[in-house]
KOLPAMI-474924 format. One record per residue (C-alpha): residue number from 1; x, y, z. Coordinates in nm, 2 decimals. Example, Ala and Ser with C-alpha at 12.3 -4.5 7.8 and 13.67 -1.06 7.14 Angstrom:
BEGIN
site nr 1 x 1.23 y -0.45 z 0.78
site nr 2 x 1.37 y -0.11 z 0.71
//
This chain:
BEGIN
site nr 1 x 0.00 y 0.00 z 0.00
site nr 2 x 0.13 y 0.35 z -0.07
site nr 3 x 0.14 y 0.60 z 0.21
site nr 4 x -0.05 y 0.79 z 0.13
site nr 5 x -0.02 y 2.73 z 0.83
site nr 6 x 0.13 y 3.88 z 0.90
site nr 7 x 0.33 y 3.88 z 0.60
site nr 8 x 0.15 y 3.74 z 0.31
site nr 9 x 0.17 y 3.67 z -0.06
site nr 10 x -0.13 y 3.65 z -0.28
site nr 11 x -0.12 y 3.42 z -0.58
site nr 12 x -0.34 y 3.48 z -0.88
site nr 13 x -0.41 y 3.15 z -1.05
site nr 14 x -0.69 y 3.02 z -1.27
site nr 15 x -1.00 y 2.92 z -1.08
site nr 16 x -0.97 y 2.54 z -1.11
site nr 17 x -1.08 y 2.34 z -0.81
site nr 18 x -0.97 y 1.98 z -0.75
site nr 19 x -1.22 y 1.91 z -0.48
site nr 20 x -1.49 y 2.11 z -0.31
site nr 21 x -1.37 y 2.04 z 0.05
site nr 22 x -1.08 y 1.93 z 0.25
site nr 23 x -1.19 y 1.69 z 0.53
site nr 24 x -1.09 y 1.82 z 0.86
site nr 25 x -0.91 y 1.65 z 1.14
site nr 26 x -0.81 y 1.74 z 1.49
site nr 27 x -0.44 y 1.76 z 1.57
site nr 28 x -0.37 y 1.51 z 1.83
site nr 29 x 0.00 y 1.44 z 1.76
site nr 30 x 0.17 y 1.19 z 1.54
site nr 31 x 0.10 y 0.88 z 1.75
site nr 32 x -0.24 y 0.86 z 1.59
site nr 33 x -0.08 y 0.87 z 1.25
site nr 34 x 0.16 y 0.59 z 1.34
site nr 35 x -0.12 y 0.38 z 1.48
site nr 36 x -0.33 y 0.43 z 1.18
site nr 37 x -0.05 y 0.33 z 0.95
site nr 38 x 0.02 y 0.01 z 1.14
site nr 39 x -0.35 y -0.09 z 1.13
site nr 40 x -0.35 y -0.02 z 0.76
site nr 41 x -0.06 y -0.26 z 0.71
site nr 42 x -0.22 y -0.53 z 0.91
site nr 43 x -0.54 y -0.49 z 0.70
site nr 44 x -0.33 y -0.56 z 0.39
site nr 45 x -0.22 y -0.90 z 0.50
site nr 46 x 0.07 y -0.83 z 0.73
site nr 47 x 0.43 y -0.84 z 0.61
site nr 48 x 0.71 y -0.60 z 0.71
site nr 49 x 0.62 y -0.34 z 0.97
site nr 50 x 0.54 y 0.00 z 0.81
site nr 51 x 0.79 y 0.17 z 1.04
site nr 52 x 1.07 y -0.09 z 0.99
site nr 53 x 1.29 y 0.14 z 0.78
site nr 54 x 1.23 y 0.47 z 0.96
site nr 55 x 1.53 y 0.58 z 1.18
site nr 56 x 1.45 y 0.62 z 1.55
site nr 57 x 1.56 y 0.92 z 1.75
site nr 58 x 1.52 y 1.30 z 1.78
site nr 59 x 1.55 y 1.54 z 1.48
site nr 60 x 1.59 y 1.91 z 1.54
site nr 61 x 1.38 y 2.12 z 1.31
site nr 62 x 1.26 y 2.48 z 1.29
site nr 63 x 1.02 y 2.68 z 1.07
site nr 64 x 1.19 y 2.98 z 0.92
site nr 65 x 0.88 y 3.12 z 0.74
site nr 66 x 0.51 y 3.08 z 0.81
site nr 67 x 0.27 y 3.31 z 0.63
site nr 68 x -0.10 y 3.33 z 0.55
site nr 69 x -0.31 y 3.64 z 0.50
site nr 70 x -0.49 y 3.74 z 0.82
site nr 71 x -0.76 y 3.93 z 0.63
site nr 72 x -0.91 y 3.77 z 0.33
site nr 73 x -1.21 y 3.80 z 0.10
site nr 74 x -1.45 y 3.55 z -0.05
site nr 75 x -1.35 y 3.42 z -0.39
site nr 76 x -0.99 y 3.55 z -0.35
site nr 77 x -0.69 y 3.32 z -0.38
site nr 78 x -0.41 y 3.33 z -0.14
site nr 79 x -0.10 y 3.13 z -0.04
site nr 80 x -0.02 y 2.95 z 0.28
site nr 81 x 0.35 y 2.90 z 0.30
site nr 82 x 0.57 y 2.71 z 0.55
site nr 83 x 0.95 y 2.68 z 0.51
site nr 84 x 1.10 y 2.41 z 0.73
site nr 85 x 1.47 y 2.38 z 0.81
site nr 86 x 1.67 y 2.09 z 0.93
site nr 87 x 1.85 y 2.24 z 1.23
site nr 88 x 2.03 y 1.92 z 1.34
site nr 89 x 2.32 y 1.72 z 1.22
site nr 90 x 2.12 y 1.41 z 1.10
site nr 91 x 1.92 y 1.37 z 0.78
site nr 92 x 1.55 y 1.40 z 0.86
site nr 93 x 1.38 y 1.08 z 0.72
site nr 94 x 1.07 y 1.23 z 0.58
site nr 95 x 0.99 y 1.60 z 0.64
site nr 96 x 0.61 y 1.63 z 0.67
site nr 97 x 0.35 y 1.90 z 0.75
site nr 98 x -0.01 y 1.86 z 0.86
site nr 99 x -0.25 y 2.15 z 0.81
site nr 100 x -0.59 y 2.15 z 0.98
site nr 101 x -0.86 y 2.41 z 0.93
site nr 102 x -0.92 y 2.44 z 0.56
site nr 103 x -1.26 y 2.30 z 0.64
site nr 104 x -1.50 y 2.35 z 0.94
site nr 105 x -1.75 y 2.13 z 1.11
site nr 106 x -2.11 y 2.24 z 1.06
site nr 107 x -2.28 y 2.22 z 1.40
site nr 108 x -2.64 y 2.12 z 1.47
site nr 109 x -2.69 y 1.97 z 1.12
site nr 110 x -2.82 y 1.62 z 1.07
site nr 111 x -2.57 y 1.54 z 0.80
site nr 112 x -2.38 y 1.23 z 0.71
site nr 113 x -2.07 y 1.45 z 0.66
site nr 114 x -2.08 y 1.77 z 0.86
site nr 115 x -1.75 y 1.89 z 0.72
site nr 116 x -1.78 y 2.20 z 0.49
site nr 117 x -1.50 y 2.39 z 0.32
site nr 118 x -1.38 y 2.74 z 0.43
site nr 119 x -1.09 y 2.73 z 0.19
site nr 120 x -1.08 y 2.52 z -0.12
site nr 121 x -0.75 y 2.40 z -0.24
site nr 122 x -0.70 y 2.54 z -0.59
site nr 123 x -0.59 y 2.34 z -0.88
site nr 124 x -0.36 y 2.38 z -1.17
site nr 125 x -0.41 y 2.24 z -1.52
site nr 126 x -0.19 y 1.94 z -1.61
site nr 127 x -0.17 y 1.69 z -1.88
site nr 128 x -0.17 y 1.33 z -1.77
site nr 129 x -0.13 y 1.06 z -2.02
site nr 130 x -0.21 y 1.30 z -2.30
site nr 131 x -0.54 y 1.41 z -2.14
site nr 132 x -0.62 y 1.74 z -1.97
site nr 133 x -0.64 y 1.70 z -1.59
site nr 134 x -0.62 y 1.92 z -1.28
site nr 135 x -0.38 y 1.88 z -1.00
site nr 136 x -0.40 y 2.03 z -0.65
site nr 137 x -0.19 y 2.34 z -0.60
site nr 138 x -0.03 y 2.18 z -0.29
site nr 139 x 0.32 y 2.06 z -0.22
site nr 140 x 0.40 y 1.87 z -0.55
site nr 141 x 0.48 y 1.51 z -0.51
site nr 142 x 0.42 y 1.51 z -0.14
site nr 143 x 0.08 y 1.35 z -0.12
site nr 144 x 0.02 y 1.09 z 0.15
site nr 145 x -0.26 y 0.86 z 0.26
site nr 146 x -0.32 y 1.07 z 0.56
site nr 147 x -0.58 y 1.35 z 0.55
site nr 148 x -0.43 y 1.70 z 0.53
site nr 149 x -0.07 y 1.56 z 0.56
site nr 150 x 0.20 y 1.62 z 0.31
site nr 151 x 0.54 y 1.45 z 0.33
site nr 152 x 0.83 y 1.55 z 0.09
site nr 153 x 1.10 y 1.30 z 0.17
site nr 154 x 1.45 y 1.33 z 0.33
site nr 155 x 1.59 y 1.67 z 0.43
site nr 156 x 1.97 y 1.71 z 0.48
site nr 157 x 2.12 y 1.90 z 0.77
site nr 158 x 2.10 y 2.28 z 0.71
site nr 159 x 1.87 y 2.24 z 0.42
site nr 160 x 1.52 y 2.39 z 0.39
site nr 161 x 1.20 y 2.27 z 0.23
site nr 162 x 0.91 y 2.51 z 0.14
site nr 163 x 0.56 y 2.38 z 0.16
site nr 164 x 0.31 y 2.59 z -0.04
site nr 165 x -0.07 y 2.57 z -0.08
site nr 166 x -0.28 y 2.79 z -0.31
site nr 167 x -0.63 y 2.82 z -0.17
site nr 168 x -0.95 y 3.02 z -0.23
site nr 169 x -1.18 y 3.14 z 0.05
site nr 170 x -1.53 y 3.00 z 0.00
site nr 171 x -1.69 y 3.09 z 0.33
site nr 172 x -1.70 y 3.42 z 0.52
site nr 173 x -1.62 y 3.45 z 0.89
site nr 174 x -1.34 y 3.39 z 1.13
site nr 175 x -1.09 y 3.11 z 1.06
site nr 176 x -0.83 y 2.92 z 1.25
site nr 177 x -0.57 y 2.70 z 1.08
site nr 178 x -0.33 y 2.49 z 1.27
site nr 179 x -0.01 y 2.34 z 1.14
site nr 180 x 0.24 y 2.09 z 1.27
site nr 181 x 0.58 y 1.96 z 1.15
site nr 182 x 0.69 y 1.60 z 1.17
site nr 183 x 1.01 y 1.41 z 1.08
site nr 184 x 0.83 y 1.11 z 0.95
site nr 185 x 0.50 y 0.93 z 0.92
site nr 186 x 0.57 y 0.62 z 1.12
site nr 187 x 0.63 y 0.74 z 1.47
site nr 188 x 1.00 y 0.65 z 1.51
site nr 189 x 1.14 y 0.99 z 1.42
site nr 190 x 1.06 y 1.26 z 1.68
site nr 191 x 1.08 y 1.63 z 1.61
site nr 192 x 1.24 y 1.85 z 1.87
site nr 193 x 1.33 y 2.22 z 1.88
site nr 194 x 1.68 y 2.34 z 1.78
site nr 195 x 1.92 y 2.25 z 2.07
site nr 196 x 1.70 y 1.96 z 2.17
site nr 197 x 1.38 y 1.93 z 2.37
site nr 198 x 1.13 y 2.21 z 2.38
site nr 199 x 0.81 y 2.23 z 2.17
site nr 200 x 0.82 y 2.09 z 1.82
site nr 201 x 0.75 y 2.33 z 1.54
site nr 202 x 0.38 y 2.40 z 1.54
site nr 203 x 0.15 y 2.70 z 1.52
site nr 204 x -0.18 y 2.86 z 1.42
site nr 205 x -0.30 y 3.12 z 1.18
site nr 206 x -0.60 y 3.33 z 1.29
site nr 207 x -0.80 y 3.57 z 1.07
site nr 208 x -1.12 y 3.66 z 0.90
site nr 209 x -1.27 y 3.61 z 0.56
site nr 210 x -1.48 y 3.91 z 0.45
site nr 211 x -1.79 y 3.88 z 0.24
site nr 212 x -1.73 y 4.23 z 0.09
site nr 213 x -1.72 y 4.21 z -0.29
site nr 214 x -1.38 y 4.32 z -0.43
site nr 215 x -1.36 y 4.64 z -0.64
site nr 216 x -1.28 y 4.54 z -0.99
site nr 217 x -1.25 y 4.71 z -1.33
site nr 218 x -1.16 y 4.62 z -1.69
site nr 219 x -0.81 y 4.74 z -1.80
site nr 220 x -0.75 y 4.95 z -2.11
site nr 221 x -0.69 y 4.64 z -2.32
site nr 222 x -1.06 y 4.56 z -2.28
site nr 223 x -0.99 y 4.21 z -2.16
site nr 224 x -0.80 y 4.20 z -1.84
site nr 225 x -0.99 y 4.23 z -1.51
site nr 226 x -0.79 y 4.41 z -1.23
site nr 227 x -0.88 y 4.50 z -0.87
site nr 228 x -0.88 y 4.85 z -0.73
site nr 229 x -0.98 y 5.20 z -0.85
site nr 230 x -0.82 y 5.33 z -1.17
//
């Protein structure tokens, strides 16, 4: 089986959406991920333990950049960016980030799935096998089987890896997005702060999505739509 977070930057991309919602999940640490992975392996008929090849120990990591717009508007695209650095002297087995909060839980509704999107992950056009397709504007090649978790492989000492998501606000109101960094998916590799111990890299973004319509106009070329007064 494959295993499968006030400075801001705003990305303008085509309005392609890969999926209408990103299922949410509470952040309860990485033990739950490890347990889920082991159960999944057992369900596939046993064999080698999923965590057999992941090095054990502590890996010092830090986040050198964490940005997401605090104030946003409906139907506006923005970027959530996290840059992770290996602050230790060992190769991080599989640098990973979990992001929770792109969706919210609708309360008091008798629904089979109460999750509703607040931010939709955008998509970019691709061609796969000669056919037009859309791919999530999320860390490329870092998909995993775990909801809202992206893992991008080994990270050498002193090196950085940037995780970038392009999203569009689809629901007005306050938002809260939590992120957490991991050194692997299997539970053997433990993340620590630089110097050892301390709190592993994690944090939250807080802000508001406004339902105020953006001011737009057509440029002099008669085709391009731009924002703001002339």
